[in-house]
Rosetta silent file (secondary structure, phi, psi, omega in degrees, C-alpha in Angstrom):
SEQUENCE: MSVFNNTNVQPLTFLLMGIPGLKAAQFWISIPFCLLYAVSLSGNSMILFVVLSEHSLHQPMYYFLSMLSATDLSLSLCTLSTTLGVFWFEAQEINVNACIAQMFFLHGFTFMESGVLLAMAFDRFVAICNPLRYTTILTNARIAKIGMSMLIRNVAVMLPVVLFVKRLSFCGSMVLSHSYCYHVDLIQRSCTDIRVNSILGLFALFSTAGFDCPCILLSYILIIRSVLRIASSEERHKAFNTCVSHVSAVAIFYIPLISLSLVHRYGHSAPPFVHSVMANVFLLIPPVLNPIIYSVKTKQIQKAIIKVLMQKQLQI
SCORE:     score description
SCORE:     0.000 S_00000001
   1 L     0.000  133.336  170.181  -74.010   94.965  310.086 S_00000001
   2 L   -91.051  143.479 -176.773  -77.612   94.119  310.464 S_00000001
   3 E  -118.939  133.435 -179.265  -80.189   96.309  308.699 S_00000001
   4 E  -130.997  151.178  171.921  -83.751   96.451  309.890 S_00000001
   5 E  -147.751  177.567 -166.718  -86.908   98.276  308.579 S_00000001
   6 L   -76.993   -1.935  177.747  -90.596   98.347  309.439 S_00000001
   7 L   -94.749  -10.921 -174.665  -91.335   95.587  306.819 S_00000001
   8 L   -73.305  154.085 -172.559  -89.411   92.900  308.433 S_00000001
   9 L   -75.282  -33.499 -179.062  -91.370   89.968  310.166 S_00000001
  10 L   -82.306  120.747 -179.643  -89.081   90.298  313.307 S_00000001
  11 L   -62.734  136.578 -178.741  -90.112   93.335  315.340 S_00000001
  12 L   -82.334  141.128  178.964  -87.532   95.980  315.712 S_00000001
  13 E  -128.318  143.420  170.673  -86.596   97.011  319.242 S_00000001
  14 E  -102.933  156.257  178.378  -84.547   99.840  320.650 S_00000001
  15 E  -111.342  123.485  171.237  -82.593   99.849  323.937 S_00000001
  16 L   -76.017  157.388 -171.818  -83.282  102.734  326.159 S_00000001
  17 L  -127.541  136.662  175.078  -80.361  104.169  328.217 S_00000001
  18 L   -82.678 -121.498  173.278  -80.319  105.448  331.841 S_00000001
  19 L  -103.573  114.985 -178.697  -77.341  107.739  332.854 S_00000001
  20 L   -58.959  141.654  177.197  -74.267  106.673  330.946 S_00000001
  21 L    76.194    0.390 -179.742  -71.300  105.719  333.106 S_00000001
  22 L  -131.759   45.028 -177.289  -73.430  105.604  336.329 S_00000001
  23 L   -73.659  -36.004 -176.885  -75.248  102.246  335.918 S_00000001
  24 L   -67.168  -21.568  179.800  -74.054  101.028  339.393 S_00000001
  25 L  -102.247    7.189 -175.141  -75.736  104.090  340.979 S_00000001
  26 H   -53.626  -44.441  179.136  -78.839  103.939  338.871 S_00000001
  27 H   -58.567  -43.051 -173.668  -81.120  102.767  341.702 S_00000001
  28 H   -70.618  -39.792 -178.785  -80.066  105.670  343.919 S_00000001
  29 H   -58.435  -42.863 -168.661  -80.439  108.166  340.934 S_00000001
  30 H   -62.574  -23.347 -179.754  -83.985  106.887  340.483 S_00000001
  31 H   -64.185  -55.192  175.813  -85.030  108.125  343.950 S_00000001
  32 H   -57.278  -39.056  174.225  -84.851  111.914  343.105 S_00000001
  33 H   -53.665  -44.387 -178.239  -86.430  111.127  339.753 S_00000001
  34 H   -66.034  -36.062  177.418  -89.327  109.284  341.364 S_00000001
  35 H   -64.775  -46.060  179.186  -89.755  112.302  343.802 S_00000001
  36 H   -56.938  -52.666  171.610  -89.716  114.680  340.905 S_00000001
  37 H   -49.459  -47.016 -179.878  -92.373  112.615  339.090 S_00000001
  38 H   -63.773  -42.809  175.925  -94.438  112.499  342.233 S_00000001
  39 H   -64.100  -41.019  179.848  -94.312  116.330  342.709 S_00000001
  40 H   -61.447  -55.338  179.942  -95.163  116.864  339.040 S_00000001
  41 H   -61.216  -49.796 -172.652  -98.196  114.492  339.060 S_00000001
  42 H   -76.636  -36.849  174.476  -99.615  115.584  342.339 S_00000001
  43 H   -62.544  -49.382 -173.531  -98.893  119.414  341.788 S_00000001
  44 H   -74.452  -30.379  176.056 -100.468  119.551  338.318 S_00000001
  45 H   -69.015  -36.837 -179.669 -103.453  117.342  339.360 S_00000001
  46 H   -69.734  -31.945  175.746 -104.108  119.592  342.264 S_00000001
  47 H   -72.295  -30.161  176.817 -104.037  122.748  340.071 S_00000001
  48 H   -70.616  -48.085 -179.148 -106.393  121.071  337.570 S_00000001
  49 H   -56.343  -45.139 -172.949 -108.642  119.999  340.340 S_00000001
  50 H   -74.223  -33.966 -177.390 -108.918  123.371  342.088 S_00000001
  51 H   -69.924  -47.725  178.514 -109.435  125.324  338.856 S_00000001
  52 H   -69.494  -28.489  177.887 -112.222  123.007  337.757 S_00000001
  53 H   -87.801  -29.375 -175.295 -113.907  122.723  341.120 S_00000001
  54 L   -94.280  109.902 -177.857 -113.696  126.320  342.362 S_00000001
  55 H   -59.261  -25.009 -179.217 -116.206  128.536  340.591 S_00000001
  56 H   -80.160   -8.309  170.553 -114.145  131.734  341.443 S_00000001
  57 H   -97.027    4.500  176.963 -111.321  130.354  339.322 S_00000001
  58 L   -75.977   65.559 -177.763 -113.528  130.027  336.205 S_00000001
  59 L  -136.022  154.891 -172.416 -111.719  132.953  334.464 S_00000001
  60 H   -48.620  -48.653 -176.448 -109.562  133.072  331.318 S_00000001
  61 H   -56.473  -44.673 -176.362 -106.143  133.189  333.244 S_00000001
  62 H   -82.606  -21.987  168.804 -106.929  130.063  335.155 S_00000001
  63 H   -58.414  -44.079 -178.482 -108.470  128.273  332.201 S_00000001
  64 H   -72.888  -29.884  175.168 -105.107  128.723  330.582 S_00000001
  65 H   -68.136  -38.944 -179.676 -103.303  127.710  333.700 S_00000001
  66 H   -65.305  -36.227  170.835 -105.411  124.471  333.769 S_00000001
  67 H   -64.174  -40.129  174.551 -104.258  123.825  330.065 S_00000001
  68 H   -70.111  -34.641  168.782 -100.671  124.142  331.178 S_00000001
  69 H   -56.710  -51.509  176.427 -101.170  121.835  334.104 S_00000001
  70 H   -55.109  -42.473 -176.698 -102.900  119.293  331.749 S_00000001
  71 H   -71.263  -45.531 -179.371 -100.039  119.540  329.326 S_00000001
  72 H   -62.506  -39.401  177.941  -97.329  119.251  332.080 S_00000001
  73 H   -67.135  -45.530 -178.567  -99.177  116.204  333.529 S_00000001
  74 H   -65.160  -40.796 -174.277  -99.378  114.481  330.086 S_00000001
  75 H   -63.020  -43.523 -179.422  -95.673  115.358  329.416 S_00000001
  76 H   -65.745  -42.274  177.538  -94.729  113.648  332.704 S_00000001
  77 H   -62.110  -38.045 -173.510  -96.945  110.534  332.006 S_00000001
  78 H   -58.731  -32.224 -173.685  -95.306  110.168  328.559 S_00000001
  79 H  -113.565  -11.728  177.116  -91.879  109.257  330.016 S_00000001
  80 H   -45.953  -58.147 -176.307  -92.771  107.899  333.394 S_00000001
  81 H   -61.972  -41.719 -178.107  -93.001  104.286  332.597 S_00000001
  82 H   -72.764  -44.718 -177.925  -89.890  104.033  330.438 S_00000001
  83 H   -63.214  -55.508 -177.459  -87.659  106.259  332.706 S_00000001
  84 H   -63.219  -35.535  178.652  -88.590  104.443  335.968 S_00000001
  85 H   -62.406  -36.092 -179.794  -88.511  101.067  334.093 S_00000001
  86 H   -76.812  -40.318  179.325  -85.040  101.670  333.029 S_00000001
  87 H   -72.597  -40.043 -179.183  -83.883  102.847  336.415 S_00000001
  88 H   -85.777  -50.090 -174.553  -85.720  100.277  338.566 S_00000001
  89 H  -116.932    9.863 -177.028  -85.964   97.176  336.516 S_00000001
  90 L    50.609   38.136  174.989  -83.451   97.640  333.676 S_00000001
  91 L   -85.748   76.076 -172.326  -86.384   97.309  331.251 S_00000001
  92 L   -81.699  -24.139 -177.920  -84.535   98.825  328.365 S_00000001
  93 E   -75.230  138.980  178.928  -86.250   97.351  325.381 S_00000001
  94 E  -138.788  127.265 -178.724  -88.933   99.273  323.487 S_00000001
  95 E   -68.284  151.110 -175.402  -90.721   98.190  320.423 S_00000001
  96 H   -61.399  -38.946  175.104  -90.197  100.678  317.291 S_00000001
  97 H   -60.954  -47.816  176.639  -93.972  101.443  317.217 S_00000001
  98 H   -63.295  -31.184 -177.604  -94.171  102.188  320.893 S_00000001
  99 H   -73.937  -40.776 -175.528  -90.964  104.365  320.566 S_00000001
 100 H   -69.756  -38.275  176.449  -92.396  106.288  317.632 S_00000001
 101 H   -63.582  -49.783  174.804  -95.706  106.776  319.603 S_00000001
 102 H   -59.372  -42.324  175.668  -93.841  108.033  322.616 S_00000001
 103 H   -60.486  -44.659  174.432  -91.899  110.387  320.433 S_00000001
 104 H   -49.865  -56.244 -170.889  -95.133  111.707  318.894 S_00000001
 105 H   -80.098  -24.904  173.654  -96.736  112.497  322.152 S_00000001
 106 H   -60.497  -47.556  179.523  -93.522  113.711  323.801 S_00000001
 107 H   -81.024  -33.100  176.720  -92.764  116.283  321.198 S_00000001
 108 H   -60.168  -44.520 -173.739  -96.605  117.065  320.656 S_00000001
 109 H   -75.821  -25.865  172.708  -96.988  117.839  324.318 S_00000001
 110 H   -68.088  -48.755  174.388  -93.744  119.931  324.416 S_00000001
 111 H   -63.413  -29.292 -178.443  -95.040  122.101  321.463 S_00000001
 112 H   -68.843  -41.538 -178.590  -98.470  122.175  323.105 S_00000001
 113 H   -65.570  -38.974  169.971  -96.788  123.725  326.229 S_00000001
 114 H   -55.051  -49.709  177.879  -95.162  126.319  324.035 S_00000001
 115 H   -64.880  -34.909 -179.656  -98.512  127.202  322.525 S_00000001
 116 H   -78.398  -28.215  173.556 -100.214  127.473  325.900 S_00000001
 117 H   -64.200  -42.111  178.966  -97.398  129.788  327.105 S_00000001
 118 H   -71.122  -31.468  174.930  -98.061  131.967  324.119 S_00000001
 119 H   -61.244  -41.709  172.972 -101.841  131.860  324.996 S_00000001
 120 H   -63.494  -42.244  176.770 -101.020  132.973  328.437 S_00000001
 121 H   -58.111  -50.738 -177.888  -98.858  135.816  327.179 S_00000001
 122 H   -56.372  -42.254 -179.731 -101.829  136.967  325.064 S_00000001
 123 H   -64.174  -37.758  177.991 -104.063  136.756  328.142 S_00000001
 124 H   -73.653  -34.250  175.933 -101.632  138.967  330.206 S_00000001
 125 H   -56.558  -47.103 -179.710 -101.431  141.333  327.217 S_00000001
 126 H   -67.956  -44.565 -168.469 -105.151  141.810  326.999 S_00000001
 127 H   -68.132  -26.438 -177.110 -105.651  142.047  330.779 S_00000001
 128 H   -98.453  -40.418 -171.745 -102.978  144.933  331.151 S_00000001
 129 H   -87.591  -19.177 -175.306 -103.200  146.648  327.771 S_00000001
 130 L  -152.976   62.232 -172.717 -106.932  146.481  327.223 S_00000001
 131 H   -67.013  -33.174 -178.896 -108.540  145.583  330.651 S_00000001
 132 H   -63.820  -25.553  179.426 -112.047  147.042  329.877 S_00000001
 133 H  -101.595    4.506 -167.919 -112.393  144.510  326.938 S_00000001
 134 H   -59.105  -52.848 -175.369 -110.756  141.529  328.685 S_00000001
 135 H   -64.031  -29.845 -178.564 -114.043  139.540  329.321 S_00000001
 136 H   -77.052  -33.048  177.205 -115.353  140.311  325.814 S_00000001
 137 H   -79.353  -47.135  177.905 -112.227  139.269  324.059 S_00000001
 138 L  -100.084   77.217  173.394 -111.441  136.201  325.992 S_00000001
 139 L   -84.316  161.784 -179.190 -114.760  134.431  326.122 S_00000001
 140 H   -53.409  -40.693 -178.299 -115.116  130.755  326.992 S_00000001
 141 H   -69.046  -33.300  177.591 -115.782  129.916  323.304 S_00000001
 142 H   -72.580  -29.971 -176.960 -112.700  131.849  322.161 S_00000001
 143 H   -69.375  -40.414 -175.572 -110.569  130.169  324.878 S_00000001
 144 H   -66.095  -42.456 -176.019 -111.834  126.755  323.616 S_00000001
 145 H   -59.131  -41.901  179.073 -110.969  127.745  320.038 S_00000001
 146 H   -69.410  -42.858  175.884 -107.426  128.701  321.000 S_00000001
 147 H   -57.647  -40.504  175.632 -106.975  125.402  322.802 S_00000001
 148 H   -66.531  -36.605  176.175 -108.205  123.489  319.761 S_00000001
 149 H   -67.931  -38.449  176.395 -105.998  125.435  317.308 S_00000001
 150 H   -62.862  -38.688 -178.110 -103.010  124.631  319.390 S_00000001
 151 H   -71.678  -44.303 -179.265 -103.958  120.892  319.366 S_00000001
 152 H   -66.290  -37.540  173.858 -104.593  120.824  315.694 S_00000001
 153 H   -59.680  -45.030 -176.592 -101.191  122.717  314.981 S_00000001
 154 H   -63.606  -40.991  178.997  -99.234  120.165  316.980 S_00000001
 155 H   -63.600  -49.793 -174.252 -100.914  117.205  315.193 S_00000001
 156 H   -60.488  -39.457 -178.842 -100.307  118.786  311.759 S_00000001
 157 H   -75.972  -37.824 -177.134  -96.571  119.443  312.388 S_00000001
 158 H   -80.268  -32.708 -177.930  -95.842  115.975  314.015 S_00000001
 159 H   -52.308  -44.188  173.216  -97.675  113.771  311.635 S_00000001
 160 H   -63.073  -38.012 -179.022  -95.180  114.248  308.782 S_00000001
 161 H   -60.077  -46.990  178.627  -92.341  113.855  311.244 S_00000001
 162 H   -63.089  -46.380 -178.247  -93.782  110.433  312.409 S_00000001
 163 H   -59.418  -35.796  179.848  -94.627  109.278  308.902 S_00000001
 164 H   -79.544  -26.915  174.376  -91.146  109.860  307.665 S_00000001
 165 H   -65.242  -38.450  179.317  -89.537  108.129  310.806 S_00000001
 166 H   -72.449  -13.500  175.863  -91.560  105.068  309.956 S_00000001
 167 L   -82.006  -14.783 -175.801  -90.112  104.953  306.516 S_00000001
 168 L   -71.458  153.040  171.912  -86.557  104.734  307.871 S_00000001
 169 E  -107.877  145.058  177.042  -84.329  101.616  307.952 S_00000001
 170 E  -121.151  145.879 -178.742  -82.232  101.184  310.999 S_00000001
 171 E  -148.486  160.617  170.894  -78.833   99.489  311.290 S_00000001
 172 L    78.057 -138.733 -179.524  -75.927   98.953  313.655 S_00000001
 173 L   -57.960  126.148  171.906  -76.457  100.179  317.255 S_00000001
 174 L  -103.336   17.734 -179.445  -80.058  100.170  318.503 S_00000001
 175 E   -90.336  118.753  174.066  -79.030  101.856  321.781 S_00000001
 176 L   -74.306  167.791  178.914  -80.744  105.199  322.333 S_00000001
 177 L   -91.700  -11.438 -175.502  -79.169  107.917  324.343 S_00000001
 178 L  -127.072  176.880  178.070  -82.117  108.494  326.740 S_00000001
 179 L   -94.558   17.171  175.743  -84.617  106.660  328.794 S_00000001
 180 L  -154.774  170.267 -175.425  -87.354  107.752  326.323 S_00000001
 181 L   -96.174  120.173 -174.731  -87.548  108.213  322.521 S_00000001
 182 L  -116.013  140.492 -168.653  -86.379  111.566  321.190 S_00000001
 183 H   -62.500  -51.248 -179.718  -86.647  112.406  317.534 S_00000001
 184 H   -54.384  -42.042 -170.934  -82.970  113.623  316.915 S_00000001
 185 H   -74.228  -40.440  173.869  -81.704  110.645  318.774 S_00000001
 186 H   -56.846  -49.180  179.624  -83.978  108.168  316.881 S_00000001
 187 H   -70.717  -22.500  174.767  -83.191  109.295  313.394 S_00000001
 188 L   -69.238  -15.592  176.886  -79.485  109.072  314.116 S_00000001
 189 L   -88.096    3.489 -177.784  -79.787  105.425  314.398 S_00000001
 190 E   -86.373  152.875  177.239  -80.884  105.086  310.752 S_00000001
 191 L  -108.994   10.759  167.058  -78.582  103.896  307.938 S_00000001
 192 L  -104.370  169.724  179.125  -80.677  105.815  305.219 S_00000001
 193 L   -58.944  120.725 -176.008  -80.674  109.358  304.379 S_00000001
 194 L  -112.542   16.090 -176.337  -82.156  111.370  307.081 S_00000001
 195 H   -54.148  -43.853  179.275  -81.835  114.918  305.574 S_00000001
 196 H   -63.227  -32.701 -178.989  -85.662  115.091  305.049 S_00000001
 197 H   -68.499  -45.101  177.720  -86.259  113.923  308.671 S_00000001
 198 H   -65.409  -35.960  177.983  -83.917  116.644  310.058 S_00000001
 199 H   -65.682  -42.635  179.303  -85.659  119.244  307.915 S_00000001
 200 H   -59.939  -46.278  179.657  -89.064  118.162  309.034 S_00000001
 201 H   -56.579  -46.194 -175.687  -87.817  118.148  312.693 S_00000001
 202 H   -68.825  -39.287  173.881  -86.427  121.631  312.438 S_00000001
 203 H   -54.787  -54.206  179.294  -89.627  122.828  310.633 S_00000001
 204 H   -51.074  -52.482  178.285  -91.735  121.347  313.436 S_00000001
 205 H   -61.302  -50.272  174.635  -89.654  123.144  316.040 S_00000001
 206 H   -59.230  -33.910 -177.118  -89.439  126.535  314.283 S_00000001
 207 L   -86.788   -2.853  176.063  -93.053  126.538  313.397 S_00000001
 208 L  -119.889  -89.095  178.136  -94.121  125.920  316.964 S_00000001
 209 H   -57.030  -43.034 -176.437  -91.638  126.976  319.744 S_00000001
 210 H   -65.139  -27.287  172.986  -89.607  129.047  317.114 S_00000001
 211 H   -85.236  -43.673 -172.832  -92.867  131.036  316.345 S_00000001
 212 H   -70.900  -40.984 -177.563  -94.216  131.260  319.837 S_00000001
 213 H   -54.566  -55.532  172.284  -91.088  132.548  321.510 S_00000001
 214 H   -60.817  -34.596  171.601  -90.858  135.838  319.526 S_00000001
 215 H   -59.778  -44.382  170.605  -94.519  136.370  319.974 S_00000001
 216 H   -60.133  -42.864  178.867  -94.196  136.091  323.627 S_00000001
 217 H   -62.548  -39.020  176.862  -91.356  138.435  323.581 S_00000001
 218 H   -66.282  -42.003 -177.570  -93.349  140.933  321.557 S_00000001
 219 H   -59.297  -44.086  179.006  -96.303  140.684  323.795 S_00000001
 220 H   -72.770  -25.477  163.235  -94.040  141.653  326.809 S_00000001
 221 H   -52.009  -51.466 -179.992  -92.492  144.547  324.903 S_00000001
 222 H   -68.911  -35.014  170.838  -95.978  145.869  324.500 S_00000001
 223 H   -62.039  -42.421  177.711  -96.911  145.101  328.072 S_00000001
 224 H   -69.620  -31.979  176.674  -93.875  146.877  329.352 S_00000001
 225 H   -73.450  -37.334  179.111  -94.533  149.943  327.222 S_00000001
 226 H   -67.321  -43.213 -176.262  -98.200  149.957  328.411 S_00000001
 227 H   -65.769  -40.209 -178.130  -97.175  149.618  332.089 S_00000001
 228 L   -64.697  -18.063  179.658  -94.541  152.310  331.990 S_00000001
 229 L   -80.698  -16.534  177.151  -97.265  154.768  330.924 S_00000001
 230 L   -60.847  139.769 -178.532  -99.053  154.257  334.252 S_00000001
 231 L   -78.417  -42.148 -175.135  -98.545  157.185  336.511 S_00000001
 232 L   -80.130  119.575 -178.277  -98.759  155.382  339.852 S_00000001
 233 H   -58.975  -40.080  176.837  -95.716  153.313  340.870 S_00000001
 234 H   -52.017  -50.945  176.444  -97.953  151.166  342.981 S_00000001
 235 H   -58.262  -47.609  178.873 -100.199  150.357  339.997 S_00000001
 236 H   -56.952  -43.468 -179.848  -97.132  149.706  337.857 S_00000001
 237 H   -66.115  -33.243  179.490  -95.774  147.251  340.418 S_00000001
 238 H   -70.450  -40.469 -172.647  -99.239  145.395  340.680 S_00000001
 239 H   -73.397  -35.165  175.566  -99.385  145.077  336.914 S_00000001
 240 H   -65.801  -41.271  178.731  -95.805  143.764  336.705 S_00000001
 241 H   -58.524  -24.891  176.254  -96.541  141.340  339.582 S_00000001
 242 L   -73.618  -19.098  178.191  -99.308  139.662  337.656 S_00000001
 243 L   -96.582   -3.167 -169.759  -96.714  138.639  335.101 S_00000001
 244 H   -66.583  -45.023  179.693  -94.065  137.267  337.324 S_00000001
 245 H   -64.621  -43.085  177.995  -95.382  133.586  337.327 S_00000001
 246 H   -64.805  -41.801  176.601  -95.800  133.554  333.560 S_00000001
 247 H   -62.714  -37.363  179.124  -92.345  134.930  332.908 S_00000001
 248 H   -66.000  -40.314  172.091  -90.913  132.280  335.267 S_00000001
 249 H   -59.664  -43.324  170.597  -92.792  129.624  333.397 S_00000001
 250 H   -51.489  -51.757 -178.839  -91.533  130.903  330.090 S_00000001
 251 H   -69.528  -41.153  179.599  -87.953  130.898  331.263 S_00000001
 252 H   -74.790  -14.813  177.798  -87.953  127.337  332.802 S_00000001
 253 H   -90.248  -54.248 -177.016  -89.494  126.031  329.601 S_00000001
 254 H   -71.101  -40.275 -178.189  -87.385  127.816  326.857 S_00000001
 255 H   -55.360  -50.398  179.445  -83.933  127.888  328.496 S_00000001
 256 H   -70.489  -30.419 -176.778  -83.731  124.076  328.896 S_00000001
 257 H   -63.127  -57.038 -178.971  -85.402  123.614  325.379 S_00000001
 258 H   -61.200  -47.357 -175.952  -82.760  125.763  323.696 S_00000001
 259 H   -59.234  -52.000 -177.727  -79.848  124.371  325.740 S_00000001
 260 H   -53.183  -53.576  177.961  -81.004  120.853  324.937 S_00000001
 261 H   -53.231  -42.882  176.476  -81.340  121.610  321.137 S_00000001
 262 H   -68.780  -40.580  175.492  -77.839  123.070  321.140 S_00000001
 263 H   -64.375  -37.320 -177.743  -76.224  120.264  322.968 S_00000001
 264 H   -69.577  -40.808 -174.820  -77.780  117.698  320.645 S_00000001
 265 H   -86.609  -31.918 -171.308  -76.830  119.453  317.502 S_00000001
 266 H  -126.859   -3.408 -178.690  -73.482  120.877  318.360 S_00000001
 267 L   -98.043   41.781 -176.575  -72.197  119.258  321.637 S_00000001
 268 L   -58.542  -33.519 -173.426  -70.878  115.994  319.986 S_00000001
 269 L   -84.799   -7.490 -177.460  -67.713  116.236  322.101 S_00000001
 270 L   -74.683  149.159  177.847  -69.566  116.595  325.352 S_00000001
 271 L   -55.570  143.464  177.936  -69.696  113.456  327.639 S_00000001
 272 H   -52.819  -31.000 -176.575  -72.787  111.294  327.185 S_00000001
 273 H   -74.871  -15.193  171.565  -74.116  111.830  330.598 S_00000001
 274 H   -60.055  -55.917  176.355  -74.350  115.534  329.805 S_00000001
 275 H   -53.534  -48.752 -177.829  -76.914  114.852  327.105 S_00000001
 276 H   -61.849  -54.171 -177.798  -78.796  112.510  329.395 S_00000001
 277 H   -61.749  -41.050 -176.818  -78.950  114.790  332.397 S_00000001
 278 H   -66.123  -36.371  176.012  -79.910  117.728  330.346 S_00000001
 279 H   -58.534  -49.595  177.992  -82.659  115.726  328.584 S_00000001
 280 H   -65.813  -35.748 -177.963  -84.116  114.673  331.902 S_00000001
 281 H   -67.577  -43.792  179.462  -83.838  118.119  333.366 S_00000001
 282 H   -63.923  -31.333 -177.165  -85.721  119.565  330.376 S_00000001
 283 H   -84.015  -38.169 -170.669  -88.521  117.170  330.713 S_00000001
 284 H   -92.354  -32.782 -165.209  -88.994  117.301  334.529 S_00000001
 285 H   -65.959  -54.234  172.364  -88.113  120.804  335.545 S_00000001
 286 H   -47.829  -57.970 -174.916  -91.147  122.620  333.904 S_00000001
 287 H   -63.553  -27.582  176.227  -93.772  120.148  335.120 S_00000001
 288 H   -74.551  -48.784 -166.530  -92.283  120.194  338.690 S_00000001
 289 H   -83.983  -26.599  177.148  -91.779  123.894  338.985 S_00000001
 290 H   -55.511  -55.446 -179.821  -94.913  125.305  337.249 S_00000001
 291 H   -67.519  -29.591  176.922  -97.450  124.287  339.889 S_00000001
 292 H   -65.994  -48.349 -179.172  -95.079  125.348  342.646 S_00000001
 293 H   -56.018  -52.462 -177.504  -94.510  128.799  341.005 S_00000001
 294 H   -77.391  -18.625  168.039  -98.244  129.439  340.553 S_00000001
 295 H   -67.530  -35.648 -179.901  -99.109  128.165  343.915 S_00000001
 296 H   -78.115  -42.551 -168.138  -96.698  130.408  345.581 S_00000001
 297 H   -94.551  -11.551  179.961  -97.183  133.534  343.547 S_00000001
 298 L  -110.019  111.026 -172.569 -100.924  133.388  342.851 S_00000001
 299 H   -63.265  -39.984  178.775 -103.087  134.157  346.005 S_00000001
 300 H   -62.133  -40.417  171.053 -106.327  132.813  344.439 S_00000001
 301 H   -62.449  -50.545  177.391 -104.670  129.395  343.836 S_00000001
 302 H   -44.140  -59.239 -173.808 -103.154  129.417  347.280 S_00000001
 303 H   -58.940  -39.089 -176.461 -106.656  130.084  348.808 S_00000001
 304 H   -71.409  -36.544 -176.591 -108.417  127.408  346.617 S_00000001
 305 H   -66.258  -47.729 -179.470 -105.690  124.770  347.494 S_00000001
 306 H   -58.273  -45.943  179.989 -105.891  125.629  351.290 S_00000001
 307 H   -62.255  -38.313  178.497 -109.798  125.337  350.992 S_00000001
 308 H   -73.487  -32.432  173.423 -109.658  121.944  349.358 S_00000001
 309 H   -68.051  -35.898  177.520 -107.195  120.670  351.868 S_00000001
 310 H   -64.055  -40.316 -175.102 -109.279  122.011  354.708 S_00000001
 311 H   -71.284  -40.128  179.322 -112.342  120.302  353.338 S_00000001
 312 H   -63.860  -38.408 -178.346 -110.513  117.036  352.999 S_00000001
 313 H   -71.539  -31.342  175.677 -109.157  117.320  356.593 S_00000001
 314 H   -71.296  -35.742  176.785 -112.660  117.923  357.950 S_00000001
 315 H   -62.786  -30.224  174.768 -114.035  114.969  356.121 S_00000001
 316 L   -70.398    0.000    0.000 -111.431  112.848  357.824 S_00000001
């Protein structure tokens, strides 16, 4: 059995995996993946562009939406090269340092998305429960501080995870389970004690998504209590309708995240392709669906997109 660590002269490389058991069909499987990446990149870029260019969208709700789109865009770019490289060119090899860097950004942007969803829940809470103070509470300076605090939190929880992964020695099979580097998958290839790594990984998860999810739930309990006090049924419907897009974004983020974590930790008897398919679904579904949901359900975004497309058409 060969043993490798980061002090060796020979660089350590891992082998990325496509969909196990479906290698013959990998090229055809890559077509829907490519389309999903194209939708994610174009959709989130469009949302970012219209929010930044349209003065009418320079409001707290849309600033947070632009943060969500930037995060989704970054999350897609994190895995684009390795996933399509594996499917199209069978470029499976990845250097250990590149793998750890991808892991850092992948998990960092995932936790960032969780934080942005919490910030958006706070935005909806203030807008519905304290509308008269909405603009004084969510000033541009405060929104910038919220964004910076989320960024600092993610770096703070991910740095120890990365540092302890770099200390590991790896032996035996260097084949990973996915077309990108995932923390749980990576540390399981180690021949040294990974208890500290597992604890740090769980701490990172619970201190970010594990903290954000109950806070989002609490904010909606307070929102529902506040809305039910409104006498007019039309006003109640209008208030609830402003939350539909955000609730959808929360659902499509947390449900795959929880499912993937459970499958990785407890689904050892599941076929390998189940892990791979779920991992790719988790990464692609939120970035693909978020811009679609907000474009369909938010009239201001719809109008801004149509305006931009009309201007482009007139220029042609």
